[in-house]
Structure formats: structure tokens, C-alpha cells
C-alpha positions in Angstrom: 19.5 108.4 -14.8 16.1 107.1 -13.7 16.4 103.5 -15.0 17.3 102.1 -11.6 15.1 101.6 -8.6 14.6 103.7 -5.5 16.1 100.9 -3.4 19.3 101.1 -5.4 19.7 104.8 -4.7 19.0 104.4 -1.0 21.6 101.7 -0.7 24.2 103.7 -2.6 25.3 106.0 0.3 25.7 103.1 2.7 27.7 101.2 0.1 30.0 104.2 -0.4 30.6 104.3 3.4 31.5 100.6 3.4 33.8 101.0 0.5 35.5 104.0 2.1 36.0 102.0 5.3 37.9 99.4 3.3 40.4 101.9 2.0 43.6 103.1 3.5 42.4 106.4 4.7 42.3 106.9 8.5 40.6 109.6 10.4 37.8 112.1 9.7 37.3 113.6 6.2 39.1 116.8 5.3 37.2 119.9 6.3 35.1 121.6 3.6 36.5 124.7 2.0 34.6 128.0 1.5 32.4 127.8 -1.5 29.1 128.8 -3.2 26.8 125.7 -3.6 23.6 127.2 -5.0 22.0 130.6 -5.8 18.3 130.8 -5.3 18.1 127.0 -5.0 19.8 126.3 -8.3 23.2 125.6 -9.8 23.0 128.3 -12.4 19.8 130.3 -11.6 17.7 132.7 -13.7 17.2 135.8 -11.5 15.0 138.8 -12.0 16.2 142.4 -11.4 14.7 143.7 -8.2 14.0 140.3 -6.9 15.3 138.5 -3.8 17.8 135.7 -3.9 19.7 133.6 -1.4 23.3 132.5 -1.9 23.9 129.1 -0.2 27.3 127.6 0.6 30.0 127.6 3.3 32.6 129.9 4.7 31.0 133.3 4.1 31.8 134.3 7.7 29.4 134.6 10.7 29.2 138.4 10.1 29.4 140.5 6.9 32.0 143.0 8.2 33.7 144.4 5.1 32.3 141.6 2.9 29.7 142.0 0.2 28.1 140.6 -2.9 28.5 141.9 -6.5 27.1 141.0 -9.9 28.1 141.9 -13.4 26.7 145.2 -14.4 25.4 147.0 -17.5 28.4 149.3 -17.5 30.8 146.4 -17.7 32.0 146.5 -14.1 30.6 144.8 -11.0 27.6 146.3 -9.2 26.9 145.7 -5.5 23.8 143.8 -4.3 22.2 144.9 -1.1 22.2 142.4 1.8 18.9 142.1 3.6 19.6 143.6 7.0 21.5 142.2 10.0 20.1 138.7 9.6 20.8 138.6 5.9 24.4 137.3 6.3 25.6 134.1 7.9 28.4 131.6 7.4 26.0 129.4 5.3 23.7 131.8 3.5 23.5 135.4 2.3 20.2 137.0 1.3 20.4 139.7 -1.4 18.3 141.9 -3.7 19.3 141.8 -7.4 20.4 145.3 -8.6 18.4 146.9 -11.3 21.6 147.3 -13.3 22.7 143.7 -13.0 23.3 141.5 -16.0 24.1 137.8 -16.6 27.6 136.8 -15.6 29.5 136.1 -12.3 28.0 136.6 -8.9 30.8 137.2 -6.4 30.7 136.8 -2.6 33.6 138.6 -1.0 34.1 137.6 2.7 35.4 139.9 5.4 38.7 138.0 5.2 39.1 138.8 1.5 38.0 135.5 -0.1 36.3 135.8 -3.4 33.7 133.0 -4.1 31.9 133.0 -7.5 28.9 131.5 -9.3 27.4 132.0 -12.7 23.9 133.6 -12.8 21.5 134.7 -15.5 19.7 137.9 -15.0 16.5 139.1 -16.7 14.9 142.5 -16.7 11.9 143.0 -14.5 8.8 143.6 -16.7 5.5 144.1 -14.8 2.6 142.2 -16.3 -0.4 144.4 -17.1 -3.5 142.3 -16.4 -5.9 144.9 -17.9 -4.3 144.5 -21.3 -4.6 140.7 -21.3 -5.7 139.4 -24.7 -6.2 135.7 -25.0 -5.2 134.3 -28.4 -5.7 130.8 -29.8 -2.6 128.7 -30.1 -1.8 125.4 -31.8 -4.5 122.9 -30.6 -3.6 120.0 -28.4 -3.6 116.6 -30.2 -6.3 115.3 -27.8 -9.0 116.9 -25.8 -7.7 116.5 -22.2 -8.9 117.3 -18.8 -6.6 116.8 -15.8 -3.4 117.1 -17.9 -0.4 118.5 -16.0 1.9 121.1 -17.6 5.4 122.5 -16.9 7.9 124.7 -18.6 11.7 124.4 -18.7 13.6 127.7 -19.2 17.1 127.3 -20.7 19.3 130.4 -20.9 22.1 130.6 -23.5 23.8 133.9 -24.1 21.2 136.5 -24.7 18.4 134.0 -25.4 16.1 132.0 -23.1 14.7 129.0 -24.8 11.6 127.3 -23.3 10.3 123.8 -23.7 6.8 123.0 -22.6 5.8 119.5 -21.3 2.3 118.1 -20.8 1.7 114.7 -19.2 -1.3 112.5 -18.4 -4.9 113.7 -18.5 -8.2 112.0 -19.0 -10.9 111.4 -21.6 -14.5 111.4 -20.8 -16.0 108.1 -22.0 -19.6 107.9 -21.1 -19.9 109.2 -17.6 -16.4 108.0 -16.7 -13.0 109.8 -16.9 -10.4 107.4 -18.3 -6.8 108.5 -17.6 -4.2 108.6 -20.3 -0.4 107.9 -20.3 0.5 110.3 -23.0 3.4 112.8 -22.7 3.6 115.8 -25.2 6.3 118.3 -25.9 6.2 121.7 -27.6 8.7 124.6 -28.0 7.8 128.2 -27.0 8.4 130.7 -29.7 8.7 134.5 -29.6 5.7 136.5 -28.4 4.1 133.6 -26.5 3.4 131.4 -29.5 4.2 127.7 -29.5 5.0 124.9 -31.9 2.8 121.9 -32.5 2.6 119.5 -29.6 4.3 116.2 -30.3 3.3 113.0 -28.5 6.3 111.2 -27.3 6.9 107.6 -28.6 4.7 104.8 -27.3 6.3 101.4 -27.3 5.2 98.0 -26.0 8.8 97.6 -24.7 8.8 99.8 -21.5 12.5 100.5 -21.9 11.8 102.1 -25.3 8.6 103.9 -24.4 8.7 107.6 -23.6 5.2 107.9 -22.3 4.1 107.1 -18.7 4.3 103.5 -17.7 0.8 103.8 -16.2 -2.1 106.2 -16.9 -2.4 109.3 -14.7 -4.8 112.3 -14.5 -5.0 115.3 -12.2 -1.3 114.8 -11.3 1.1 117.5 -10.5 3.8 118.0 -13.2 7.2 119.6 -12.6 10.5 120.0 -14.5 13.9 120.3 -12.9 17.1 121.7 -14.6 20.4 123.2 -13.4 18.6 126.6 -13.8 15.9 126.0 -11.2 17.2 123.2 -8.9 20.2 121.2 -7.6 19.9 118.7 -10.4 22.8 118.7 -12.9 20.6 117.3 -15.7 17.0 117.8 -16.8 14.0 115.7 -15.7 10.2 115.7 -15.8 8.2 114.6 -12.8 4.6 113.4 -12.6 3.5 113.5 -9.0 0.4 111.7 -7.6 -2.8 111.7 -9.7 -5.5 109.2 -10.2 -5.1 105.8 -11.9 -7.4 103.9 -14.3 -9.6 103.0 -11.3 -10.1 106.6 -10.4 -8.1 106.4 -7.2 -5.4 108.8 -6.1 -1.9 107.4 -6.0 1.3 108.4 -4.1 3.6 107.6 -7.0 6.2 109.9 -8.4 7.4 109.1 -12.0 10.5 110.7 -13.4 12.3 110.7 -16.8 15.3 112.5 -18.3 14.3 115.1 -20.8 16.0 117.4 -23.3 14.8 120.6 -25.0 13.5 118.3 -27.8 11.6 115.7 -25.8 11.7 112.8 -23.3 15.1 111.2 -23.5 14.6 108.1 -21.3 11.9 105.9 -19.9 9.8 107.0 -16.9 10.6 105.2 -13.7 9.2 105.4 -10.2 11.2 107.3 -7.7 10.6 108.4 -4.1 6.8 108.3 -3.5 4.7 110.8 -1.6 3.9 109.9 2.0 0.2 109.5 1.0 -2.0 109.2 -2.2 -2.8 112.6 -3.7 -4.8 114.0 -6.6 -5.9 117.5 -7.4 -3.2 119.0 -5.2 -1.7 122.4 -5.5 1.9 122.0 -6.6 4.6 124.7 -6.8 8.2 124.4 -7.8 10.3 127.1 -6.1 14.0 127.4 -5.4 14.8 123.7 -6.0 11.9 122.4 -3.9 8.5 120.9 -4.9 5.6 121.9 -2.7 2.5 119.7 -2.7 -0.4 121.2 -0.8 -3.8 119.6 -0.1 -5.5 117.4 -2.7 -7.8 114.4 -2.4 -7.1 111.0 -1.0 -7.9 107.7 -2.8 -11.6 108.1 -1.9 -11.9 111.7 -3.2 -11.9 113.4 0.2 -10.0 116.7 0.4 -7.0 116.6 2.7 -4.9 118.9 4.9 -1.5 117.4 4.1 1.5 119.5 2.9 4.7 117.9 1.6 8.0 119.4 0.6 10.4 117.5 -1.6 14.0 118.7 -2.2 15.5 117.9 -5.6 19.0 116.4 -5.2 22.0 116.6 -7.5 21.1 113.3 -9.1 17.5 114.3 -9.8 15.9 112.2 -7.2 13.8 113.6 -4.4 15.9 113.9 -1.3 12.9 112.9 0.9 9.4 114.1 1.1 9.0 116.1 4.3 5.7 116.3 6.1 5.0 119.9 6.9 2.3 121.6 9.2 -1.3 120.7 8.3 -3.6 123.1 6.5 -6.3 124.6 8.7 -8.9 123.6 6.1 -9.0 120.5 3.9 -8.9 121.6 0.2 -8.4 120.2 -3.2 -8.6 121.4 -6.8 -7.6 124.9 -5.7 -4.5 127.0 -6.3 -1.5 128.5 -4.5 1.8 130.4 -4.7 5.0 130.3 -2.7 6.6 133.7 -2.3 9.9 134.6 -0.7 8.9 134.0 2.9 5.3 132.9 2.7 3.1 130.2 1.1 -0.5 131.0 0.3 -3.2 128.5 -0.9 -6.7 129.5 -2.0 -10.0 128.3 -3.3 -10.8 124.7 -4.1 -13.4 122.2 -2.9 -14.1 121.1 0.7 -16.5 118.2 -0.2 -15.7 114.7 -1.4 -15.7 114.8 -5.1 -15.1 112.5 -8.1 -11.8 112.8 -10.0 -11.4 116.3 -11.3 -13.8 117.8 -8.9 -17.0 117.2 -10.9 -19.5 119.7 -12.3 -22.0 119.7 -9.5 -23.0 123.2 -8.6 -24.0 122.1 -5.1 -20.4 121.1 -4.1 -19.0 123.2 -1.3 -16.3 125.4 -2.8 -14.0 127.8 -1.0 -13.3 131.5 -1.4 -10.9 131.5 1.6 -7.1 131.3 1.8 -4.6 129.7 4.2 -1.1 131.1 4.7 2.1 130.0 6.4 5.7 131.3 6.8 8.4 129.6 4.7 12.2 129.8 5.3 13.8 131.4 2.3 17.0 129.4 3.0 15.8 125.9 3.9 12.6 126.0 1.9 10.7 124.3 4.7 7.8 125.9 6.6 8.9 128.1 9.5 5.6 127.9 11.4 2.0 126.7 11.3 -0.7 127.6 8.8 -3.3 130.1 9.7 -6.6 131.0 8.0 -6.0 133.9 5.7 -8.2 136.5 4.0 -11.1 135.8 1.7 -9.4 136.4 -1.6 -12.1 135.5 -4.1 -15.3 137.4 -4.9 -17.1 134.1 -4.9 -16.2 130.5 -4.0 -14.2 128.9 -6.8 -12.4 125.6 -7.8 -10.9 123.8 -10.7 -9.2 126.8 -12.3 -5.7 127.3 -13.8 -3.3 129.3 -11.7 -0.8 131.4 -13.6 1.9 133.0 -11.5 3.3 136.0 -13.4 5.5 137.4 -10.7 3.8 140.7 -9.8 0.4 139.3 -10.7 -1.4 136.0 -10.3 -4.2 135.0 -12.7 -7.0 132.5 -12.2 -8.6 131.2 -15.4 -11.8 129.2 -15.7 -13.2 127.0 -13.0 -16.5 126.4 -11.2 -18.0 129.3 -9.3 -21.3 131.0 -8.8 -22.8 132.2 -12.1 -20.2 130.4 -14.1 -22.8 129.4 -16.7 -22.8 132.9 -18.0 -19.1 133.2 -17.7 -19.0 136.6 -15.9 -15.4 136.3 -14.6 -13.4 134.0 -16.8 -10.1 135.5 -15.7 -9.5 137.2 -12.4 -6.3 138.8 -11.1 -4.5 139.6 -7.8 -1.5 141.7 -7.2 1.6 140.3 -5.4 3.3 142.9 -3.2 6.3 141.5 -1.3 5.0 138.5 0.6 1.4 139.5 0.3 -1.2 138.5 -2.2 -4.1 140.9 -2.7 -7.8 140.0 -3.4 -8.7 138.6 -6.8 -10.9 140.8 -8.9 -12.2 140.9 -12.5 -12.9 140.0 -15.1 -9.6 141.3 -16.6 -8.4 141.6 -20.1 -9.7 142.8 -23.5 -10.7 139.5 -25.1 -11.9 136.3 -23.4 -11.5 132.7 -24.3 -15.3 132.1 -24.3 -15.9 135.2 -26.4 -13.7 133.6 -29.1 -15.5 130.3 -29.1 -13.2 128.5 -26.7 -15.9 127.5 -24.2 -16.5 128.0 -20.5 -13.6 126.1 -19.3 -13.5 124.0 -16.1 -10.3 122.2 -15.1 -7.8 123.6 -17.7 -4.1 123.2 -17.1 -1.9 126.3 -16.9 1.8 127.1 -17.4 3.9 130.3 -17.6 7.4 131.2 -18.7 9.7 134.2 -19.4 11.6 135.5 -22.4 15.1 137.0 -22.3 13.6 140.5 -22.3 11.7 139.7 -19.1 8.3 139.4 -20.8 6.0 136.8 -19.3 3.8 134.5 -21.2 1.2 131.9 -20.3 -1.0 129.1 -21.7 -4.1 127.3 -20.6 -4.7 123.8 -22.1 -7.9 121.8 -22.5 -10.6 121.6 -19.8 -14.3 120.8 -20.0 -16.7 123.2 -21.6 -19.4 123.7 -19.0 -22.0 124.8 -21.5 -21.7 121.5 -23.5 -20.1 119.1 -21.1 -17.5 118.2 -23.8 -13.7 118.2 -23.4 -11.8 120.8 -25.3 -8.5 120.6 -27.3 -8.0 124.3 -27.3 -4.8 126.0 -26.2 -5.0 129.7 -25.4 -2.2 132.0 -24.6 -0.8 135.5 -24.3 
């Protein structure tokens, strides 16, 4: 899938037009028929009861009239999904709330003219994560001791089971006073209760066609995975976005490879690059789009750039679109994209070395920025504005764990970090609002179990079929010793 070049893909549409012009057909193409294209930005999405979803397609009708949307229900028959107000129905999109009694099966849009349009969806129960009961547990250690590794999870539903594969790519080792990026790619499988199998490094090979690691070292890159269950892509692919190279400079590259539940299935190849070099950006995958927010340039200076990339049916990025600038340059912070709003928080405002460094004098941020996002297009619907101060103290270089109703921040640099007073802090998500972070939360800390005071760990979350949410943090630097850690901690 990704063995060709970006140029080949860009020429393909034009070639198709030329070939079509040489055929016997005369006149415009046949009009498109009514259909469902995607639900919640995916071909076959995983939805949560009580959550919001958007059905995209064509021919739904300009007004709802007697039309409606149903899903399979627990009683065996269909259950209606509420449509979000007068603006929730158009010819191209319908916005709904997933019923509490919905189950996996067919979603059906019935138009006012009596057409029935269907799509397959997977529905999970809604389970609220209780931050006060958080108990960090040691998991299988990582094969190396990374900082700046990127991690992502692919959830694959099959019947009553959701299988999850975890991917980790890049990272760096501290050799002397210098961080040296790595090209390694590792894969593990999630097991029941949040445990994971051993991490397996994918094959290195001097022949680039046979290698399943990155073709070039990267650290502090964003990592994302796309499947038919979270995007428009009919296959499965892993993306490594931006990051620093062996010289410590941020790059605009995007590297992609086909993956399976068991590992990397093809070589990594460059695809559509970012408009500018980026490292230490906040990256969020939501409804088939990749959001890249902030980060540093090739000289380590925090930036205000925001890019949105749409994943196409062939797994390539259908363009990186430049969005409104952040009010405040920031890097090595965090963020979330909710239904109609994006929020970014924390990070550094000063020029920093790769990874953000361990200098307590660096200017860090406790503030947030926020902007409206279109649920249907995925693009920003307005400018960013300065938001509330969400942190009890300025903080950067933490792992962000989005757990639906709750967002956790783990580790990082902040005032008093040497005594580890607030290893994990939590904020509640209510609709399109994110509350202030507070803590510490939980009943057992990573540091209290010998895991160190972590700066720069990677974080990843996933769901099980019963709706339970799990998370991991991987690696990082122990501030108390200055040494990299191979620990993996989860819940």
C-alpha cells in the first residue's frame, strides 16, 4: 500500500481522468445515489452508548420530516436514536445520540421519502472511569529505556470481543549529554484487565524493502494508527508524524506502513509531509482526522501552527490543512478534541532542546487555548481563544490519557516535581467542556512503587468490549536520577 511515492499518488487522479477521456463515454458522470459513506468518521465505527455520532453520506433529504435513525437494540428490535435539534439533519449529514439500549449491528437512516440506508456499527457500553480508584500496576517492561517514543492503539471489534494491538515507534537514548533517536518499532497485544503481552521489536534489515522498522531514526514524533474502525481507510496503517532526526532537528516527514494485529506488515514509506517541521506537538486522532497542534520547529522554538490531515480510503493523508493559529506558542503539552471543541493545555513557551529538557527555569504553561471544531467536516469552525487556567501549576512533558469522561495527566515537569507531589492529576469532561485538573488522584503511584519520577513518558489508552477503559505510560526519564526508564505502567 505504501511502497510507492507521494508523487505517484498525486498523479493517479489526473491519469484516471485522462484514461476516462479516451473511453467511449460521453457527457457528465451519472448522479450519485443516496448512501451512507461513514459513521463518526469511520467505515465501521466503534461507538459508545450515550455518545454523539455523525452519519455522513448523500440523499438523506434537506429536512428530517418523518425520517429518523435507528440502531439494533438489546431487545432484538431497532431502537430510535435522537437527532440533535433542527440543525442535526441535512442532506449530507445527520447528528445523533447513541441510545443507551443500542447494541452492535445495523444503523439505519430512514429518509422522509421512505428510503432505508444502512451501515454496520459496533456499540460499547458506557463505563465512567473513576479517577479516585486509579491504581498503577507494573506491566511487562519495554525492551529498551526510551524517552520520546510515540504510542498508539488499534481497537479491532469481532463479535462480542474487542482486540487491541499496541504500537510504539521511535524514541531516543541518552548517550552522554545527547539524545540519540532510534528507528525501532515495537508491537504488543492488550490482554484482559489492562495487561499486555511482551513488546516485540519489528525486524531490522539492511534491505529497506524487508525492514519493518523506520527508515530513519525519529524521536518525539506523533504516532497514530488508522483502521476501518476509526477512519476512512479500508486497511490498517501506522503513521509516524514529524519528530526530531539524528541531528536533533524537527522534521516535517510522515512515515506510514501497513500493519496487522500481529505486527508491521510492510516497509515504512514517506507520504504527504506536514507543511512545516514539528516535534513535541500535541497529536489527536478523532473521527478519521489527525490533529497536530503546536510543537517546536527545527531550532527548538515553540510554534502556533495547527494542522488537520484527513485520512483517505487508500490510507494516505488527503492533504494537511493549515488551521487558525494558536494564541500562544506551545510545545510538549497536551490536548483533546471533543465533539465541537478542541482544547490544548500546558507545555513550554521557551526554546528548548529535544524533549523539552530538565531545566527548572524553563517557562512552562498552566493555561489552555480553545477553538470550535465542526463535528461534520472535522475542520476548525473559528479562531482559537485563550482559555481557562486548567493546571494547579505550570506543567510540561507529561503523558495525556483521554478516558472519555476523564482526562489524566501523568508525570512531567512542574513546580515541586522533585518531591513528586502530583504524579497524576485528573480533569472531568462534561459535554464540550474540560474542567480544571486536580490531584494527585489514585491509590497507588508509580514513584511509590519504584517507577521513578517520570518526565516525558508516552501514553496510550484503549477500551474493552464491556466498555472498560485502560491505559499505559511507557518509559520517560527519572528526574531523581536523570536516567531513562524501561518501565511500563498501566491500569
